[in-house]
N, CA, C and O atoms as a MOPAC input file, in Angstrom:
PM7 MOZYME 1SCF
protein

 N    148.10100 1  -114.92300 1  -117.51600 1
 C    147.54600 1  -114.65800 1  -116.20500 1
 C    147.95800 1  -113.25800 1  -115.77800 1
 O    149.14500 1  -112.93300 1  -115.78300 1
 N    146.99600 1  -112.43200 1  -115.41000 1
 C    147.34600 1  -111.07700 1  -115.00500 1
 C    146.94900 1  -110.78000 1  -113.56700 1
 O    147.52300 1  -109.88300 1  -112.95000 1
 N    145.98900 1  -111.50300 1  -113.01900 1
 C    145.60000 1  -111.32000 1  -111.62200 1
 C    145.89400 1  -112.59500 1  -110.85800 1
 O    145.69300 1  -113.70200 1  -111.35700 1
 N    146.37200 1  -112.41900 1  -109.64600 1
 C    146.66900 1  -113.56200 1  -108.79800 1
 C    145.93000 1  -113.41600 1  -107.48400 1
 O    145.79500 1  -112.31500 1  -106.95100 1
 N    145.45500 1  -114.53100 1  -106.97300 1
 C    144.85700 1  -114.54900 1  -105.64700 1
 C    145.79300 1  -115.30200 1  -104.71500 1
 O    146.29500 1  -116.37600 1  -105.04700 1
 N    146.01800 1  -114.71900 1  -103.53900 1
 C    146.97300 1  -115.29400 1  -102.59800 1
 C    146.63900 1  -116.74700 1  -102.28700 1
 O    147.52800 1  -117.59800 1  -102.30000 1
 N    145.38000 1  -117.04300 1  -102.00800 1
 C    145.04400 1  -118.41100 1  -101.59600 1
 C    145.08500 1  -119.40600 1  -102.75400 1
 O    144.96100 1  -120.60900 1  -102.52700 1
 N    145.25700 1  -118.93200 1  -103.98700 1
 C    145.42300 1  -119.83400 1  -105.11900 1
 C    146.89500 1  -120.09900 1  -105.44500 1
 O    147.20800 1  -120.97900 1  -106.24600 1
 N    147.79200 1  -119.33800 1  -104.82300 1
 C    149.22600 1  -119.58100 1  -105.00700 1
 C    149.65500 1  -120.66900 1  -104.03200 1
 O    149.51900 1  -120.51800 1  -102.81800 1
 N    150.16800 1  -121.75000 1  -104.56700 1
 C    150.63300 1  -122.83600 1  -103.72400 1
 C    152.07200 1  -122.55300 1  -103.30400 1
 O    152.92200 1  -122.25900 1  -104.14400 1
 N    152.33800 1  -122.64300 1  -102.01500 1
 C    153.67500 1  -122.35200 1  -101.50800 1
 C    154.71100 1  -123.24000 1  -102.19500 1
 O    154.56000 1  -124.46000 1  -102.25700 1
 N    155.76900 1  -122.60300 1  -102.71000 1
 C    156.85800 1  -123.32900 1  -103.34500 1
 C    156.61700 1  -123.70900 1  -104.80000 1
 O    157.44600 1  -124.38900 1  -105.40600 1
 N    155.48600 1  -123.27600 1  -105.37200 1
 C    155.16800 1  -123.58500 1  -106.76600 1
 C    155.12700 1  -122.27800 1  -107.57000 1
 O    154.11500 1  -121.57800 1  -107.54000 1
 N    156.19300 1  -121.93900 1  -108.27900 1
 C    156.23700 1  -120.68000 1  -109.03000 1
 C    155.24200 1  -120.66500 1  -110.18000 1
 O    154.90800 1  -121.70300 1  -110.75100 1
 N    154.77500 1  -119.46100 1  -110.50700 1
 C    153.88500 1  -119.27400 1  -111.65500 1
 C    154.41700 1  -118.14500 1  -112.51700 1
 O    155.10800 1  -117.24600 1  -112.03700 1
 N    154.08500 1  -118.20600 1  -113.78600 1
 C    154.50200 1  -117.17500 1  -114.74100 1
 C    153.39900 1  -116.13200 1  -114.84100 1
 O    152.21700 1  -116.46600 1  -114.92500 1
 N    153.80300 1  -114.86300 1  -114.83200 1
 C    152.87300 1  -113.74600 1  -114.93100 1
 C    153.35600 1  -112.81800 1  -116.03100 1
 O    154.52700 1  -112.43700 1  -116.05100 1
 N    152.47300 1  -112.45200 1  -116.94000 1
 C    152.78600 1  -111.47300 1  -117.99000 1
 C    152.17500 1  -110.14500 1  -117.55900 1
 O    150.96800 1  -110.05300 1  -117.34000 1
 N    153.01400 1  -109.11300 1  -117.43800 1
 C    152.50800 1  -107.80700 1  -117.00800 1
 C    153.38300 1  -106.71400 1  -117.59600 1
 O    154.61000 1  -106.78300 1  -117.52300 1
 N    152.75200 1  -105.71200 1  -118.17500 1
 C    153.44900 1  -104.54700 1  -118.72700 1
 C    154.58000 1  -104.95500 1  -119.67300 1
 O    155.64700 1  -104.34000 1  -119.66900 1
 N    154.34800 1  -105.98500 1  -120.47800 1
 C    155.34800 1  -106.42700 1  -121.44000 1
 C    156.49400 1  -107.22100 1  -120.85300 1
 O    157.46200 1  -107.52000 1  -121.55400 1
 N    156.40400 1  -107.56800 1  -119.58200 1
 C    157.45600 1  -108.33200 1  -118.92200 1
 C    156.92600 1  -109.71100 1  -118.53300 1
 O    155.73400 1  -109.88700 1  -118.27800 1
 N    157.82700 1  -110.67200 1  -118.49300 1
 C    157.48600 1  -112.00800 1  -118.00200 1
 C    158.11400 1  -112.15700 1  -116.63200 1
 O    159.33000 1  -112.05200 1  -116.47200 1
 N    157.27000 1  -112.40500 1  -115.64800 1
 C    157.68400 1  -112.39800 1  -114.25100 1
 C    157.38100 1  -113.75000 1  -113.61700 1
 O    156.36900 1  -114.37800 1  -113.92700 1
 N    158.24800 1  -114.18300 1  -112.74600 1
 C    158.05700 1  -115.39600 1  -111.95700 1
 C    157.57000 1  -114.97100 1  -110.57100 1
 O    158.24700 1  -114.21600 1  -109.87300 1
 N    156.40100 1  -115.45800 1  -110.18300 1
 C    155.81900 1  -115.12700 1  -108.88500 1
 C    155.79400 1  -116.39500 1  -108.04100 1
 O    155.32900 1  -117.44400 1  -108.48800 1
 N    156.29800 1  -116.28500 1  -106.81900 1
 C    156.40300 1  -117.44900 1  -105.95000 1
 C    155.96700 1  -117.10700 1  -104.54100 1
 O    156.35200 1  -116.08000 1  -103.98300 1
 N    155.16100 1  -117.98300 1  -103.97900 1
 C    154.75800 1  -117.85300 1  -102.57600 1
 C    155.63600 1  -118.75500 1  -101.72900 1
 O    155.84000 1  -119.92700 1  -102.04500 1
 N    156.15700 1  -118.18400 1  -100.63600 1
 C    156.90600 1  -118.95100 1   -99.64500 1
 C    156.23900 1  -118.66300 1   -98.30500 1
 O    156.42600 1  -117.58900 1   -97.73300 1
 N    155.46800 1  -119.61000 1   -97.80900 1
 C    154.70900 1  -119.38100 1   -96.58000 1
 C    153.68700 1  -118.28500 1   -96.78300 1
 O    152.81700 1  -118.39600 1   -97.64700 1
 N    153.78400 1  -117.22100 1   -95.98900 1
 C    152.86000 1  -116.09800 1   -96.09200 1
 C    153.41700 1  -114.94000 1   -96.91600 1
 O    152.81300 1  -113.86800 1   -96.95900 1
 N    154.56300 1  -115.14400 1   -97.57100 1
 C    155.19000 1  -114.09300 1   -98.36900 1
 C    155.11900 1  -114.44600 1   -99.84700 1
 O    155.11900 1  -115.61900 1  -100.21800 1
 N    155.05800 1  -113.41500 1  -100.68400 1
 C    155.05300 1  -113.61100 1  -102.12800 1
 C    156.17800 1  -112.77500 1  -102.72900 1
 O    156.37000 1  -111.61600 1  -102.36100 1
 N    156.91600 1  -113.37600 1  -103.65600 1
 C    158.06100 1  -112.72400 1  -104.28600 1
 C    157.86500 1  -112.70900 1  -105.79500 1
 O    157.25900 1  -113.61600 1  -106.36500 1
 N    158.38600 1  -111.66500 1  -106.43100 1
 C    158.31000 1  -111.53900 1  -107.88500 1
 C    159.68900 1  -111.17900 1  -108.42900 1
 O    160.31400 1  -110.21800 1  -107.98100 1
 N    160.15300 1  -111.96200 1  -109.39800 1
 C    161.46100 1  -111.76500 1  -110.02900 1
 C    161.29300 1  -111.90800 1  -111.54400 1
 O    160.27600 1  -112.41700 1  -112.01700 1
 N    162.29800 1  -111.45500 1  -112.29900 1
 C    162.29700 1  -111.72900 1  -113.73500 1
 C    162.19600 1  -113.23600 1  -113.93300 1
 O    162.77800 1  -114.00600 1  -113.16900 1
 N    161.46100 1  -113.65400 1  -114.95300 1
 C    161.26600 1  -115.08500 1  -115.18500 1
 C    162.42000 1  -115.73000 1  -115.93600 1
 O    162.54900 1  -116.95400 1  -115.91600 1
 N    163.26100 1  -114.94500 1  -116.59600 1
 C    164.32300 1  -115.52000 1  -117.41600 1
 C    165.64200 1  -115.57100 1  -116.65300 1
 O    166.12200 1  -114.55600 1  -116.14800 1
 N    166.21300 1  -116.75400 1  -116.57700 1
 C    167.51100 1  -116.95300 1  -115.93000 1
 C    168.56000 1  -116.06400 1  -116.60000 1
 O    168.59300 1  -115.95900 1  -117.82600 1
 N    169.40700 1  -115.43300 1  -115.80800 1
 C    170.43800 1  -114.55700 1  -116.36500 1
 C    171.59000 1  -115.33300 1  -117.01100 1
 O    172.42300 1  -114.73000 1  -117.68800 1
 N    171.65700 1  -116.64400 1  -116.81900 1
 C    172.68900 1  -117.46100 1  -117.44300 1
 C    172.23800 1  -117.99100 1  -118.80500 1
 O    173.03700 1  -118.10200 1  -119.73400 1
 N    170.95900 1  -118.31300 1  -118.90800 1
 C    170.43300 1  -118.86400 1  -120.15600 1
 C    169.02800 1  -118.31000 1  -120.36500 1
 O    168.55600 1  -117.50000 1  -119.56700 1
 N    168.38100 1  -118.72500 1  -121.39400 1
 C    167.03300 1  -118.22800 1  -121.68300 1
 C    165.95700 1  -119.11100 1  -121.05500 1
 O    164.83700 1  -119.15800 1  -121.56400 1
 N    166.26300 1  -119.79900 1  -119.98100 1
 C    165.31800 1  -120.71500 1  -119.34200 1
 C    164.32300 1  -119.96000 1  -118.47100 1
 O    164.65500 1  -118.94500 1  -117.85800 1
 N    163.10400 1  -120.47000 1  -118.42700 1
 C    162.04300 1  -119.88400 1  -117.60900 1
 C    162.17300 1  -120.36500 1  -116.16200 1
 O    162.11800 1  -121.56300 1  -115.88600 1
 N    162.34600 1  -119.41200 1  -115.24700 1
 C    162.48200 1  -119.77900 1  -113.83600 1
 C    161.16900 1  -120.26500 1  -113.22300 1
 O    161.18700 1  -120.95500 1  -112.20400 1
 N    160.03400 1  -119.91800 1  -113.82600 1
 C    158.76400 1  -120.39000 1  -113.29400 1
 C    158.61700 1  -121.90400 1  -113.45600 1
 O    157.68500 1  -122.49900 1  -112.91600 1
 N    159.52900 1  -122.52000 1  -114.19300 1
 C    159.55800 1  -123.98300 1  -114.31200 1
 C    160.56400 1  -124.59800 1  -113.34600 1
 O    160.76600 1  -125.81300 1  -113.35300 1
 N    161.19900 1  -123.76600 1  -112.51200 1
 C    162.22400 1  -124.23800 1  -111.59600 1
 C    161.67100 1  -124.70700 1  -110.26700 1
 O    160.46100 1  -124.71200 1  -110.03800 1
 N    162.58800 1  -125.10100 1  -109.39700 1
 C    162.24200 1  -125.60300 1  -108.06900 1
 C    162.55300 1  -124.55800 1  -107.00900 1
 O    163.57000 1  -123.86800 1  -107.08100 1
 N    161.66800 1  -124.45000 1  -106.02400 1
 C    161.84100 1  -123.50900 1  -104.91700 1
 C    162.15900 1  -124.28000 1  -103.64800 1
 O    161.47600 1  -125.24400 1  -103.30100 1
 N    163.21200 1  -123.83900 1  -102.95700 1
 C    163.57900 1  -124.37700 1  -101.65000 1
 C    163.86500 1  -123.19600 1  -100.75000 1
 O    164.74100 1  -122.38200 1  -101.04000 1
 N    163.12400 1  -123.10200 1   -99.65200 1
 C    163.24000 1  -121.95900 1   -98.75600 1
 C    163.05100 1  -120.67100 1   -99.56800 1
 O    161.99700 1  -120.48100 1  -100.17500 1
 N    164.04200 1  -119.79700 1   -99.58900 1
 C    163.94000 1  -118.52900 1  -100.32200 1
 C    164.79700 1  -118.53800 1  -101.58100 1
 O    165.23000 1  -117.48400 1  -102.04700 1
 N    165.04400 1  -119.73200 1  -102.13800 1
 C    165.85100 1  -119.87200 1  -103.34700 1
 C    165.01500 1  -120.51300 1  -104.44700 1
 O    164.16800 1  -121.36800 1  -104.19000 1
 N    165.27600 1  -120.07800 1  -105.68600 1
 C    164.70000 1  -120.75000 1  -106.84000 1
 C    165.84300 1  -121.25500 1  -107.69700 1
 O    166.82600 1  -120.54600 1  -107.91500 1
 N    165.71500 1  -122.48900 1  -108.18500 1
 C    166.75300 1  -123.11700 1  -109.00300 1
 C    166.28200 1  -123.21500 1  -110.44300 1
 O    165.18500 1  -123.70100 1  -110.72100 1
 N    167.11000 1  -122.75300 1  -111.34200 1
 C    166.82900 1  -122.86700 1  -112.76300 1
 C    166.87200 1  -124.34700 1  -113.15400 1
 O    167.81900 1  -125.05700 1  -112.81500 1
 N    165.86500 1  -124.79500 1  -113.85300 1
 C    165.76200 1  -126.19700 1  -114.23800 1
 C    166.80800 1  -126.61400 1  -115.27200 1
 O    167.11200 1  -127.80000 1  -115.39900 1
 N    167.36300 1  -125.64300 1  -116.01500 1
 C    168.24700 1  -125.99900 1  -117.12500 1
 C    169.68000 1  -126.31600 1  -116.69400 1
 O    170.22500 1  -127.35100 1  -117.07600 1
 N    170.28900 1  -125.43600 1  -115.90400 1
 C    171.68300 1  -125.64900 1  -115.50600 1
 C    171.90800 1  -125.61600 1  -114.00100 1
 O    173.04700 1  -125.74600 1  -113.55300 1
 N    170.85300 1  -125.44700 1  -113.20900 1
 C    170.99200 1  -125.51900 1  -111.75100 1
 C    171.40300 1  -124.23500 1  -111.05800 1
 O    171.67100 1  -124.25400 1  -109.85700 1
 N    171.46300 1  -123.11900 1  -111.77100 1
 C    171.78600 1  -121.84800 1  -111.10600 1
 C    170.68700 1  -121.53100 1  -110.10800 1
 O    169.51300 1  -121.79800 1  -110.36400 1
 N    171.06900 1  -120.95400 1  -108.95300 1
 C    170.09100 1  -120.59600 1  -107.93200 1
 C    170.11300 1  -119.09600 1  -107.68900 1
 O    171.15500 1  -118.44500 1  -107.77000 1
 N    168.92900 1  -118.56600 1  -107.38600 1
 C    168.75400 1  -117.14700 1  -107.12100 1
 C    167.98900 1  -116.96900 1  -105.81400 1
 O    167.11900 1  -117.77200 1  -105.47600 1
 N    168.32400 1  -115.90700 1  -105.08400 1
 C    167.60300 1  -115.54400 1  -103.86900 1
 C    166.32000 1  -114.82500 1  -104.27700 1
 O    166.37400 1  -113.80100 1  -104.95600 1
 N    165.18100 1  -115.34900 1  -103.87100 1
 C    163.89200 1  -114.74700 1  -104.22900 1
 C    163.71200 1  -113.36900 1  -103.61800 1
 O    162.99200 1  -112.53900 1  -104.17400 1
 N    164.34700 1  -113.11100 1  -102.49400 1
 C    164.17900 1  -111.83700 1  -101.79300 1
 C    164.95800 1  -110.71300 1  -102.44900 1
 O    164.50500 1  -109.56800 1  -102.45700 1
 N    166.13300 1  -111.02600 1  -103.00500 1
 C    167.02600 1  -109.99100 1  -103.53300 1
 C    167.30400 1  -110.11100 1  -105.02700 1
 O    167.75400 1  -109.15100 1  -105.65300 1
 N    167.04100 1  -111.27600 1  -105.60000 1
 C    167.37900 1  -111.54100 1  -106.99100 1
 C    168.82300 1  -111.95500 1  -107.19800 1
 O    169.22000 1  -112.27700 1  -108.31700 1
 N    169.61600 1  -111.95100 1  -106.13500 1
 C    171.03500 1  -112.27400 1  -106.22200 1
 C    171.25900 1  -113.68300 1  -106.76000 1
 O    170.58500 1  -114.62800 1  -106.35100 1
 N    172.21800 1  -113.81400 1  -107.68700 1
 C    172.65000 1  -115.13100 1  -108.16900 1
 C    173.53000 1  -115.73300 1  -107.08200 1
 O    174.54800 1  -115.14700 1  -106.71300 1
 N    173.14500 1  -116.89900 1  -106.56700 1
 C    173.89500 1  -117.45900 1  -105.44100 1
 C    174.67200 1  -118.72000 1  -105.78500 1
 O    175.49400 1  -119.17600 1  -104.99100 1
 N    174.42200 1  -119.29100 1  -106.96400 1
 C    175.26500 1  -120.40800 1  -107.41500 1
 C    175.53300 1  -120.25900 1  -108.91100 1
 O    174.70500 1  -119.74300 1  -109.66200 1
 N    176.70000 1  -120.71900 1  -109.31400 1
 C    177.06200 1  -120.74000 1  -110.72700 1
 C    176.20800 1  -121.78500 1  -111.43200 1
 O    175.74200 1  -122.71800 1  -110.77900 1
 N    175.98800 1  -121.67000 1  -112.71000 1
 C    176.71500 1  -120.83100 1  -113.64500 1
 C    176.22200 1  -119.38200 1  -113.73000 1
 O    176.86300 1  -118.57100 1  -114.39900 1
 N    175.12000 1  -119.02900 1  -113.08500 1
 C    174.66400 1  -117.63400 1  -113.12500 1
 C    175.52000 1  -116.77700 1  -112.20300 1
 O    175.89200 1  -117.20800 1  -111.11200 1
 N    175.83200 1  -115.55700 1  -112.64800 1
 C    176.58000 1  -114.62000 1  -111.80100 1
 C    176.02200 1  -113.20400 1  -111.90400 1
 O    176.63300 1  -112.25600 1  -111.41200 1
 N    174.86600 1  -113.06100 1  -112.54000 1
 C    174.20400 1  -111.76500 1  -112.67400 1
 C    172.85700 1  -111.85300 1  -111.96700 1
 O    172.10800 1  -112.81200 1  -112.15500 1
 N    172.56100 1  -110.85600 1  -111.16200 1
 C    171.30900 1  -110.84500 1  -110.40000 1
 C    170.10100 1  -110.63700 1  -111.30300 1
 O    170.20900 1  -110.10500 1  -112.40800 1
 N    168.96000 1  -111.06700 1  -110.80700 1
 C    167.67500 1  -110.84500 1  -111.47600 1
 C    167.04100 1  -109.57200 1  -110.94100 1
 O    167.32000 1  -109.15100 1  -109.81700 1
 N    166.18900 1  -108.96300 1  -111.75000 1
 C    165.40700 1  -107.83600 1  -111.24700 1
 C    164.28500 1  -108.38400 1  -110.36400 1
 O    163.67100 1  -109.40300 1  -110.68000 1
 N    164.03200 1  -107.69500 1  -109.25700 1
 C    162.92500 1  -108.05900 1  -108.37400 1
 C    161.86500 1  -106.97100 1  -108.45500 1
 O    162.15000 1  -105.83800 1  -108.84100 1
 N    160.64500 1  -107.32700 1  -108.08800 1
 C    159.52200 1  -106.39700 1  -108.16700 1
 C    158.76900 1  -106.39500 1  -106.84300 1
 O    158.58900 1  -107.44800 1  -106.23100 1
 N    158.32900 1  -105.21800 1  -106.39500 1
 C    157.54800 1  -105.14000 1  -105.16100 1
 C    156.20600 1  -105.85700 1  -105.32900 1
 O    155.59300 1  -105.83000 1  -106.39700 1
 N    155.77700 1  -106.49200 1  -104.25400 1
 C    154.51300 1  -107.21800 1  -104.24200 1
 C    153.65700 1  -106.69500 1  -103.10200 1
 O    154.14000 1  -106.51000 1  -101.98500 1
 N    152.37700 1  -106.45800 1  -103.39100 1
 C    151.41800 1  -106.08100 1  -102.35300 1
 C    150.34500 1  -107.15600 1  -102.27800 1
 O    149.92000 1  -107.70500 1  -103.29500 1
 N    149.91700 1  -107.44300 1  -101.05600 1
 C    148.82100 1  -108.38400 1  -100.85000 1
 C    147.73900 1  -107.63100 1  -100.09500 1
 O    147.94600 1  -107.19600 1   -98.96200 1
 N    146.58600 1  -107.48100 1  -100.73000 1
 C    145.45900 1  -106.77400 1  -100.11500 1
 C    144.19300 1  -107.57400 1  -100.36800 1
 O    143.84500 1  -107.86000 1  -101.51400 1
 N    143.50900 1  -107.93300 1   -99.29000 1
 C    142.23600 1  -108.65400 1   -99.39000 1
 C    142.34300 1  -109.85500 1  -100.32900 1
 O    141.49800 1  -110.03700 1  -101.20500 1
 N    143.36600 1  -110.66300 1  -100.14900 1
 C    143.60500 1  -111.89200 1  -100.90200 1
 C    144.10100 1  -111.64800 1  -102.33400 1
 O    144.39900 1  -112.61000 1  -103.04200 1
 N    144.19400 1  -110.40500 1  -102.77100 1
 C    144.67100 1  -110.10400 1  -104.12000 1
 C    146.16100 1  -109.78800 1  -104.09000 1
 O    146.61900 1  -109.00300 1  -103.25900 1
 N    146.90600 1  -110.39500 1  -104.99000 1
 C    148.34500 1  -110.18200 1  -105.09800 1
 C    148.59000 1  -109.24700 1  -106.27100 1
 O    148.16600 1  -109.53000 1  -107.39200 1
 N    149.27700 1  -108.12800 1  -106.01900 1
 C    149.60800 1  -107.16200 1  -107.05900 1
 C    151.12200 1  -107.02600 1  -107.15100 1
 O    151.79600 1  -106.73900 1  -106.16200 1
 N    151.64700 1  -107.24000 1  -108.36400 1
 C    153.07500 1  -107.06200 1  -108.63000 1
 C    153.21500 1  -105.68300 1  -109.25300 1
 O    152.56200 1  -105.36700 1  -110.24800 1
 N    154.08400 1  -104.85600 1  -108.64900 1
 C    154.29100 1  -103.49700 1  -109.14100 1
 C    155.47800 1  -103.46000 1  -110.09800 1
 O    156.58500 1  -103.88400 1  -109.76400 1
 N    155.21700 1  -102.94700 1  -111.28600 1
 C    156.27300 1  -102.84800 1  -112.31300 1
 C    156.78300 1  -101.42500 1  -112.36200 1
 O    157.67300 1  -101.11600 1  -113.15400 1

Protein backbone atom coordinates (compact mmCIF):
# COMPACT_ATOMS: atom_id res chain seq x y z
CA UNK A 1 0.00 0.00 0.00
CA UNK A 2 1.51 3.32 -0.99
CA UNK A 3 -1.43 5.75 -0.90
CA UNK A 4 -3.76 6.22 2.02
CA UNK A 5 -7.09 7.97 2.23
CA UNK A 6 -8.00 9.54 5.54
CA UNK A 7 -11.59 8.29 5.54
CA UNK A 8 -10.39 4.73 4.89
CA UNK A 9 -8.16 4.72 7.98
CA UNK A 10 -10.11 3.34 10.90
CA UNK A 11 -9.29 5.08 14.17
CA UNK A 12 -7.14 2.85 16.38
CA UNK A 13 -6.42 0.30 13.62
CA UNK A 14 -2.77 0.55 12.46
CA UNK A 15 -1.80 -0.25 8.88
CA UNK A 16 1.53 -1.12 7.30
CA UNK A 17 2.88 1.18 4.60
CA UNK A 18 5.91 0.50 2.38
CA UNK A 19 7.54 3.73 1.20
CA UNK A 20 11.05 4.62 0.03
CA UNK A 21 12.38 1.23 1.15
CA UNK A 22 11.01 1.63 4.67
CA UNK A 23 8.21 -0.20 6.45
CA UNK A 24 6.07 2.26 8.35
CA UNK A 25 3.15 1.87 10.75
CA UNK A 26 0.43 4.45 10.11
CA UNK A 27 -2.28 4.98 12.70
CA UNK A 28 -5.27 7.28 12.93
CA UNK A 29 -6.32 8.53 16.36
CA UNK A 30 -9.47 10.63 16.01
CA UNK A 31 -8.69 13.34 13.47
CA UNK A 32 -4.90 12.88 13.67
CA UNK A 33 -2.66 10.47 11.78
CA UNK A 34 0.74 9.29 13.02
CA UNK A 35 3.56 7.45 11.25
CA UNK A 36 6.33 5.51 13.03
CA UNK A 37 8.80 2.77 12.13
CA UNK A 38 6.88 -0.50 11.91
CA UNK A 39 9.51 -2.63 13.65
CA UNK A 40 9.60 -2.74 17.45
CA UNK A 41 12.99 -1.63 18.78
CA UNK A 42 12.99 -4.55 21.26
CA UNK A 43 12.29 -7.33 18.77
CA UNK A 44 11.60 -7.78 15.08
CA UNK A 45 7.82 -7.64 15.59
CA UNK A 46 5.58 -5.58 13.31
CA UNK A 47 3.87 -2.78 15.24
CA UNK A 48 1.11 -2.55 12.63
CA UNK A 49 -0.17 -5.79 14.19
CA UNK A 50 -0.29 -4.16 17.64
CA UNK A 51 -3.03 -2.51 19.66
CA UNK A 52 -3.62 1.24 19.89
CA UNK A 53 -4.94 2.92 23.03
CA UNK A 54 -5.15 6.70 23.08
CA UNK A 55 -1.75 7.83 21.72
CA UNK A 56 0.09 4.58 22.51
CA UNK A 57 0.76 1.51 20.40
CA UNK A 58 1.57 -1.82 22.06
CA UNK A 59 3.78 -4.40 20.43
CA UNK A 60 1.87 -7.67 20.16
CA UNK A 61 4.93 -9.81 20.91
CA UNK A 62 6.21 -8.63 24.31
CA UNK A 63 3.90 -5.75 25.28
CA UNK A 64 6.32 -2.84 24.85
CA UNK A 65 4.46 0.45 24.33
CA UNK A 66 5.46 3.47 22.28
CA UNK A 67 4.09 7.02 22.12
CA UNK A 68 2.70 7.55 18.61
CA UNK A 69 3.40 11.29 18.80
CA UNK A 70 7.09 11.08 19.72
CA UNK A 71 8.16 7.47 19.12
CA UNK A 72 9.34 7.28 22.73
CA UNK A 73 9.48 3.81 24.30
CA UNK A 74 7.25 4.13 27.36
CA UNK A 75 7.21 0.59 28.75
CA UNK A 76 9.78 -2.18 28.95
CA UNK A 77 11.08 -4.35 27.45
CA UNK A 78 11.68 -1.65 24.79
CA UNK A 79 13.95 1.23 25.81
CA UNK A 80 14.89 2.70 22.42
CA UNK A 81 12.63 5.18 20.65
CA UNK A 82 11.17 4.65 17.20
CA UNK A 83 11.68 7.02 14.30
CA UNK A 84 8.61 9.14 13.56
CA UNK A 85 7.64 10.65 10.22
CA UNK A 86 5.72 13.84 9.40
CA UNK A 87 2.21 13.31 8.06
CA UNK A 88 0.18 15.68 5.88
CA UNK A 89 -3.53 15.39 5.24
CA UNK A 90 -4.79 17.25 2.18
CA UNK A 91 -8.18 16.73 0.53
CA UNK A 92 -8.65 13.33 2.22
CA UNK A 93 -5.20 12.12 1.07
CA UNK A 94 -2.66 11.10 3.71
CA UNK A 95 1.00 11.63 2.79
CA UNK A 96 3.85 10.31 4.95
CA UNK A 97 7.06 12.28 4.41
CA UNK A 98 10.28 10.26 4.46
